[in-house]
N, C-alpha and C positions, 0 to 999 in steps of 0.2 A: 529303709528310709533313703530317699534320694534328695540330695541338695544340689541346686543349680542356681545360676545367676543369669538373668536376662537384662540386657542393657538397651536403653533407648536414648536417642540423641536430643529429644525435645519433649516438652510437656504434651504436645498434641500426639506425638507418636506413642507415648505411654497411655494416654487416654484412649486412643484407638485400640491398643492392645487389650486394655481392661474391658472396654465395651464389646469388642469382638469375642473375647473369652466368655463374658457373661452371656452373650447372644448364642454362641455355639453350645454352651452348657445348658441353657434353657431349651434349646432345640432338642438336644440329647435327652434331657429330662422329660420333655413331652413325649418322645418316642417310647421311653421306658414306662411312662404313665399309661400309655395305650397298651403296651405289652402286659403290664401288671394286671390290668383289668381283665384281659383274656385269661391269664393264669389264675386269677381269683375265681372267675366263673368255672374254670376247669376244676379248681380245688374244691369249690362249694359243691359242684355236682358229684365229684368223687367222694366228698365227705358224706353226702346224703346216701350214697350207695355203698359206702365202706362200712366194714364191721370192725375197724381198728379200735383197740382198747387204749385207754390213756397211757399205759406202759409202752405200747408200740409207738405212740406219738412221741413220748419222751426219748425213745431209742432213735427215732428219726431226727429229733432235735439234737441229740448228742452226736449222731453221725454227721449232721450238717456242721455242727460246731467243730468237729474234728477235721472235716473237709476244708473249712474256712481257716484252719490253722489255730484252733483252740481259742477262737474269738470270745472275749468276755461278754456276758449278758449284761442287761441294763443295771443290775445290782452291783456289777463289778466283780462278782465271784465267778470263778470258772466252774462249770458243771463237768463232772467226769464224762469223758468221751466214751460212748458205747458203740460197739459194732452193730451194723444193721442186721436185722434178723432176716431169715429167708422169707418171712411173711411180707416184708416190705419190698422184696424183689429188687434190691439195689446192689449193684456191684461197684466197687471202687478199685481202681488200678492206678499205678504210678507209671507214667510214661515220660521219659526224659526229665525227671524231677518234678513233673506236674501231676497233681491229683486229677483223675478223670472219673466222673460218675457215669454209670451206665444205667439207663432207665430210672432216673430219679422220679419220685412222686411229685405231684404238683406243689406240695408244701415246701419241698426243697427249693424249687424254682421261685416260689413266692417269697420265701425268706431271703434268697440271694437278691432278688429284684428289689425288695424293700430296703435292704442294706445299701444297694447301689443308688437308689433314689435318695436315701438319707445323705449319702456321701456327695451326690451331685448338688443337693440343696445346700449343704455346708459349703461347697465350692462357690456357688452363686453368692451366698451370704458373705463369704470372705472377700471376694472380688468387689462386692458392693461396698464393703467397709473400706476397701482400698481407694474408693472414689473420694473419701474424706480428705485424702492427700491433695486432690486437685486444687482447691482454693488456696492452699498454703504455698503453692509454687507460683510465684508471681512473674518470673521471667520465662518466656516461651523457650528460650535456648538452654534451659537447665537440663542437664543430662540426668537420667534416672537409671539406677540399677536396682532390680528387684531380686531379692533373695527368695527363692522358692524351695519349699520343703514338700516333697511329694506333690509338686505341681501347685501348691498353694503359697501365696505370698506371706512371708513371715517377717520381712524387714526390707528397708529401702535405704539406698545410698544416693544422696543428691550431689551432683557435680555442678556447682555454680559456675557460670561463665565468668571469665576474667575481664 
């Protein structure tokens, strides 16, 4: 977790930051939406031609979870991470402390992109909620410090002009 503080000298400077962040995130979200459609088509076509069994799919799911750092599923329980089998033709290496997948199947890419899109949507929603602060700041010269946790606003400090 990374915590940082961004400071703005005025209400309008803060508003520009929020609007710019929302716009940039929506643009990024759009490009990922385009990419996920391509990967979905690739996944669906490989699914039609694939002879994978449900157990192999669960192994891919477990390997992906392990690759993503043991990320919890929607129910909140961790599934045991399983190694990929040779039938999935996936290799995982560690380079300079990073996990690197070689030849991941489309379902890996699809899952990673879905998680990325969800994260970006949450970012847009969080910055949209930050807009609720705008009407409460009545003086244009009010300084604003935003506490960011992993790039998302979690708190605000208002510096009222004297």
